[in-house]
NUSEVO-706500 format. One record per residue (C-alpha): residue number from 1; residue in one letter; chain; x, y, z. Coordinates in pm, 1 decimal. Layout:
     k   r   c         px         py         pz
   NUM   A   A          X          Y          Z
...
***
This chain:
     k   r   c         px         py         pz
     1   X   A     4970.8    -7162.3     1323.6
     2   X   A     5225.8    -7268.6     1577.9
     3   X   A     5299.6    -7096.3     1904.4
     4   X   A     5660.0    -6998.4     1963.5
     5   X   A     5730.8    -6794.5     2275.2
     6   X   A     6083.2    -6723.1     2152.2
     7   X   A     5989.5    -6579.9     1811.3
     8   X   A     6068.1    -6213.7     1758.3
     9   X   A     6111.8    -5949.8     1493.0
    10   X   A     6330.4    -5640.3     1489.3
    11   X   A     6262.3    -5347.2     1259.9
    12   X   A     6540.6    -5093.2     1216.4
    13   X   A     6487.3    -4758.0     1049.9
    14   X   A     6389.1    -4397.0     1096.6
    15   X   A     6084.6    -4314.3     1304.8
    16   X   A     5848.1    -4020.8     1270.4
    17   X   A     5620.4    -3931.4     1561.6
    18   X   A     5300.6    -3739.8     1482.5
    19   X   A     5186.8    -3481.5     1733.5
    20   X   A     4916.5    -3599.6     1973.7
    21   X   A     4554.4    -3608.0     1869.0
    22   X   A     4404.2    -3288.7     2012.8
    23   X   A     4052.7    -3278.8     1864.5
    24   X   A     3813.0    -3569.9     1833.7
    25   X   A     3822.0    -3679.4     1470.2
    26   X   A     4141.3    -3497.2     1369.1
    27   X   A     4384.7    -3658.0     1122.4
    28   X   A     4587.3    -3839.5     1391.2
    29   X   A     4272.2    -3972.1     1557.8
    30   X   A     4131.4    -4095.3     1225.4
    31   X   A     4459.4    -4272.1     1146.8
    32   X   A     4455.1    -4446.0     1485.4
    33   X   A     4091.2    -4539.8     1432.2
    34   X   A     4177.4    -4700.1     1096.5
    35   X   A     4454.8    -4901.0     1261.6
    36   X   A     4233.7    -5013.2     1552.8
    37   X   A     3985.9    -5181.2     1317.9
    38   X   A     3787.0    -5453.4     1495.4
    39   X   A     3903.9    -5342.9     1840.1
    40   X   A     3654.1    -5057.0     1824.8
    41   X   A     3297.2    -5180.6     1878.3
    42   X   A     3043.7    -5101.2     1607.7
    43   X   A     2903.1    -4753.9     1672.8
    44   X   A     3177.8    -4674.9     1926.0
    45   X   A     3407.0    -4466.2     1708.8
    46   X   A     3311.1    -4128.5     1863.9
    47   X   A     3383.0    -4258.5     2214.8
    48   X   A     3710.4    -4411.1     2092.8
    49   X   A     3819.7    -4082.6     1929.5
    50   X   A     3741.1    -3887.9     2249.6
    51   X   A     3943.6    -4138.8     2453.2
    52   X   A     4240.5    -4093.9     2217.6
    53   X   A     4232.3    -3715.7     2279.2
    54   X   A     4210.7    -3761.7     2657.2
    55   X   A     4511.7    -3996.7     2648.9
    56   X   A     4705.6    -3771.4     2405.8
    57   X   A     4774.1    -4066.6     2173.0
    58   X   A     5027.2    -4034.3     1889.7
    59   X   A     5112.3    -4227.1     1573.1
    60   X   A     5464.5    -4358.9     1524.4
    61   X   A     5556.3    -4438.0     1164.3
    62   X   A     5873.6    -4637.4     1097.7
    63   X   A     6037.0    -4641.4      754.8
    64   X   A     6192.1    -4986.5      788.4
    65   X   A     6542.3    -5023.6      644.3
    66   X   A     6616.4    -5366.5      790.3
    67   X   A     6388.9    -5640.7      924.3
    68   X   A     6515.4    -5953.4     1094.9
    69   X   A     6430.7    -6203.0     1365.5
    70   X   A     6309.4    -6558.1     1396.8
    71   X   A     6009.6    -6732.4     1245.5
    72   X   A     5913.6    -6437.4     1025.0
    73   X   A     5636.9    -6530.0      781.9
    74   X   A     5674.9    -6272.2      506.7
    75   X   A     5558.1    -6484.7      212.4
***
């Protein structure tokens, strides 16, 4: 893998913003937990979910209509 500080990608499309997670373990919190993957330490999911509620985290879903940029590896 090469490092390229000038590589970028642009995704154009319609965005949908989910309401904030309001209860530890609600649907938005579980979706964020699934995205976080290895960033959440083993056994730390309850603490992570509570932190998401405190920070009023949301999920933004983008239905991409156009993707462009430099050095995109899509193969």
